[in-house]
N, C-alpha and C positions, 0 to 999 in steps of 0.2 A: 407450477412455478408462479412466483409473484407477478401479478398483472399491474403495471404502473401506467399512469398517464404520461405521455410525452408531448413535446411541443408541436407534434403533428396533429394533436387532438384539438388544438385551439387556434383561432386566427391571431396572427401577429401583426398584420398590416396596420400601420398607424399607432401601434401600441408602444409604450415604454416597457422594455423587457429587462427586468432585474435578474441577472444571472450570477449565481455563485460558482466560481471556478476555483481550481486548486493550483495557484501559481506560486506555491511554496518551493521555489527553485534554489539550488545552491549558488552562492555568490563567493567570489574570491575577496581578498583583503581590500582590493580597490573598488569593490562593489560591482564587478562585472559578472554576468551570468555564466556559469561554467557548464551548465546543461539545461537546454531550453525545451527538453522533451515534453514537460508538462504543459508548456504554452502551446506547443505544436499539437498536442493531443486534444486541446480544446478548440482548435481552428474549425473543424467541421460544424460544430454547434454555433460558433460565432458567425461564420459565413452564412449559415442557414437563416439566422435571425435577420441579418442585413439584407439577404436576398428576398426575404418575405416582406420587407418594407417596415421592419421594426427599428426603433431607436434603442440602442443597447447600452445598459449600465452594468459594468462588471465589478464584482467585489471578490476579494480574496484576503487571506492572511499571508504573512511571511515571517518565519522564524518565531522567536519568543521574546517580544519586546517588553514583557512584564507590565502590560496594561497601560503604557504611556508612550507618547511619541518619541521615536528614536530614528534619526536619519539613516542609521546603518541598516534599518529594516524597512526603508521606504520601498514602495512598489514601483517607483518611477522607472528603474531599469526594465521592469517587466512591461510597463506601458510602452517604453521606447522600442523594446524588442518586438512586441506585438505589432506596433506601427510598421516596423520594417517588414515583418512577415506578411502583413496584409497589403502593404503598399498604400496606406492611407493614414491620415492623422488620427491619433488617439488623445482625447482631452484628459489631462491628469487633474483630478480633483485635489484640493488642499487637505481634505479630510473625508470621512465616509458619512458623516451626518452634519447637521447644522444649516443655517440659513443660506450660506454661499453655495453649499453642495445642492441644496433643494432648488435653488435658482438655476444652477447648471443643468440639473436633471429636467426641470420644467421646460427649459428652452432648447433641449436636445431635439434635433430633427431626425426623421426617418433616415437610416443609413449612417448616422453618426454614432460614435462610441465615446462614452465617458467611463473613465477608470477611477474607482474610488480608492482612497488611500487605505493602508493596512487596517483591517478590522480590529486587529489585536492591539492597536494603539488605545483602545477603550477596554477596560476590564470587563465590561458588561457582555462583550462578545463571548468570552469563555464562561462567565458567570452571569447569565441573563437575569437571575433573580435579584441582582444588586440594583438594577434600574430597568424595569420593563419598558420604559419610555425609549430606550435605545433601539430595540427591535422594531418598535412602532415607527420611529423616524426612518429606519432603513426601508421598511415596507412602503412608506409613503412615496418613495422615489419611483416606484414602478406600477404598471397595471397588471403585469404577469410576472410570476416568479419561476425561474428555471434553476434547478440544482444539477450542475454538471461536475460536481466536486466529489467523486466517489472516495478519494483519499481522505476526506474529512467527514464522511457520512457516519462514522462510528462515534462521532462527538455530538452530544446534545447541546450544541452551541446556538447562539442567537440566529446566525445567518444560515445554519444548516438544518435545524429542526424546528425551532420556535416560529420563525418568520412565516412558514407556510400557512399558519392559522389565519393570517391576514389576506390570504388569496384563496378563498373557497372555490374549488373547481378550476382554479387557475394556477395551481402549484404543480409543475410538471418536471419531468426528467429531460436532460439533454442527451445527445447521442452517446457520449462517453459513459454516462451513468447507466443508460439503457443497455449498452454492450456489456458492461461489467456485471449487471444483474442477470442478464441472459446467460452469459458464459458461466458465472459461478453458480447460478441457479441450476444449470444443466448438470453440474457436478453433484449437486445434492439430490436431484430428482431422477435424472435419466442419463447417467454417464455411459459411454461405450465401455464394455467390459472385455478383459479385466481392467479394473480401475485401481491404479497405484498412487499412493501419496508418499512424498518424501519430505520429511521435516527435519530441519537442522537449526542452527543458531545457538546462541550461548545459554539462554535461560529456559529451563523447563517451566518456570512459573508463568511466563507469558504465552506458553503454548499448550499447557495441560488441558485446557478446555477444548481446544481444537483437536488434540490427540484423541481425547475421549469421544468427541463427535465423529471423527473420521474412522476410528477403528471398527465401528459397526457398519460403515458405508463402503469401505474399500476392500479389495481382494488382498492387498498387502500394504503394509506400512513400513517404510524404510526410515530409520532414525540415525542421524549423524550429528556432528557439531558438538558444542559444549554440553548440551542437554543429555547426551548419551552417558555421561559419567555418573549422573544421578541414577540412571538405570543399572549401570554396572555395580555401583555401591549397593543398590537394593538387592542385587543378586549375591552380595558378599565378595565381590571382586575388588581387590585393592586398586585405588585410583591415584595414589601418590598425592601430588599437590594440585590435581585437576579441579577445575571449576565444577561445583555441584551445589545442590540446594537440599539440605537435610530434611527440611519440612515437607518435601515432596517424595520422600523415600517410600512411604506406604502407598501413595497413589501410583507411583511408578511400578511398585511390586504388584499392585492390584491389576494394573493395565496389562502387564506381562502375563499374569495368570488368566485374564479374561480372553486374550487373543492368542491364537496359535500362528498368526500370520505377520508377526512383527519381526523385522530383521534389524539387528544391531551390528555395529562394526565387529568383525572377527579379528582384525588387527588394527594397530594404531601407530601413528607417528608420534613419538614423545620427545620432549625437549626439556633442557634444564633451565630455560628461561624463554620468555616470549619475545625474542628478537632475532634478527637475521643471522647473528653470529653464534647462536646457541648450539650447544652440543646436542645432536639428535640421534635417535635410533628407532627402528620399527620393531614392535613386539606383538606377539599374539595376545589377544585380549585376556584369555583365560589365565595367563601367567601373572597378570596384575602389573600395575605401574609402580616402580620403586620410588621411595621417598626422594624428594629433590627433583623429580621429573613430573611433567604434566602432559596430558594429551593435547595435541595441536592440530591434528588432521586424521582422516581415515587412512589406513594403510593400503598397499597395493592389492592384497587379497580381497579386502572389502570393496575396493573400486571394481574389481572383476566380478565379485558377487552381485553388487548393486547393478552393474551394467548388464549382467546376464539376466537378472530378474526383470529389469526394465524392458528388455526385448519382448517380454510376454505381454506387455501392457498395450491397451488401446486408448487409455486416457491416463495422463500423469499430471498430478498437481505437486508443485515444488515450492516450498518456502523455507528459506534459511540455509546458510552455507554449511559445508561439511567440516570446516576447520577455521583457523585464524587466517582467512584468505587474503587479508590486507597485506600480509607478509608473503612475498612470492614463494619462499621456501616451504610455506605451509599451505599453499593454494592448490596443490596437485589434485586433491580429492574433489574440491569444488569445481575446478576447471574441467576435470574429466567428466563429471556429472553433467555440467552445462553442455559440453560437446556431445555427449551421449544423447541428451534430450533433443538436441537439434537434428539428430540423425534418425530418430525413431519414426516409424510409420504409425503415429498415434496423435491424438489431440493432446497438446502440451500446454499447460497453464502455469505460469510463473507468478507467484503471489507477492509482488512488491518488495520494497526494501533492498536488503543486501543481495538477494537472489537476482534481482534485476541488474544490479551492478555487476554481478558475476557473469551473467549471460552477455552483458555488453562488453565486459573486459575480455571475454573469450571470443568476441566478434561473431556471435551466433544469434543475436537478438532477433534478426529478421527471419530466422528459421523456427521461432517459437510461435505456436498458434495464437496464444494470447498472453500478453504481459500486463498484469494488473497494475493500475496506477496507485493502489493503496495496499500496503503490507498489513497494517493493523486492521483496516476495514475488510480486506479479503478474509483474514482469519476469523474475525468476529462474524462476518456474514455466513461463513461455513459453519461456525459453531452455533449461531442462534437462528439463522434463516432470515434475518431482517436486521435493520440498523436504524438508529434514531433519525438519520437523514433520509431514509427510504420510506419509512412508515407514512409520512404525510403525502407521498406521491402515489400511494396504492389506490387503484380504482375501487 
């Protein structure tokens, strides 16, 4: 498994610690945070730096402000919420680089926190080649660099991958990053067996790489969600108006040929439109979906089949819903799987994104062994065994 440097490996007392966190939280139209779980997830690392006598400079992105300042994407609500959670002031910087920010960082005392404004207000964060001076200015703010933002570790951005070169021997992982690498690394190297993976979601294009990587590692692969219809079409089954990606038909066909342990839905809930008032029916998969209808969830036989298979597992990785779970009428499959996962006598890992929303909606998040803070990062780590934001932290 990947061996990384953590901030236990270097002294922090009296140091300015520049920490990349992932505070890309959802906001409502009034700019209020609707879910602060990402902020809470970073608290152990934040408290550790303060307890060790470091001065802490936090940096993050929020949303997609298109490379220019936009008040709707200010990190001020995150700074305010962090201040509430810690019970101490958090100084909000007017920007993330520049003379004023440099002065604030220089004058920061041990135990104090400075929160930089949204990194993505500068186009160089996402496209560092535009102006290499941006990452150098960020690096000048700290003596030590800590990456605790697993959710953005799959991006080769200025603050996640390039900045580490300015901190030779002093670029380290925070607790959250360390836990993600350890848990997901175990899936790749030494999972308790049988090891089952369950992959759903709408698009096969975003998951084909991880499906190929997993099929040689798992004892069984359960596939649901919108991506299943590309597999059905590859088998010559009619899919009506269901979502599918024709350019992946041959790859889907090859994957089915390669593996004898892939489980696809045996029945499907179909609807004549994707809304709560749609006409619906359950059909057996082999009969095909008639024109004018599309698949929106796995059916009751499939739920029982998947539940039965999962009982055999000692390790389960789940990423992606089983249907259009945002609409309650089409959420039965996803909810049933979330509940089943919470009741297994197994190591259960849920890989970010909509799957996390599903276990939270089902009220079972506290019964899952590990909930990853990064959907895309978790999938790419399983596919490639490393990420751009992790490479600079390796011993």
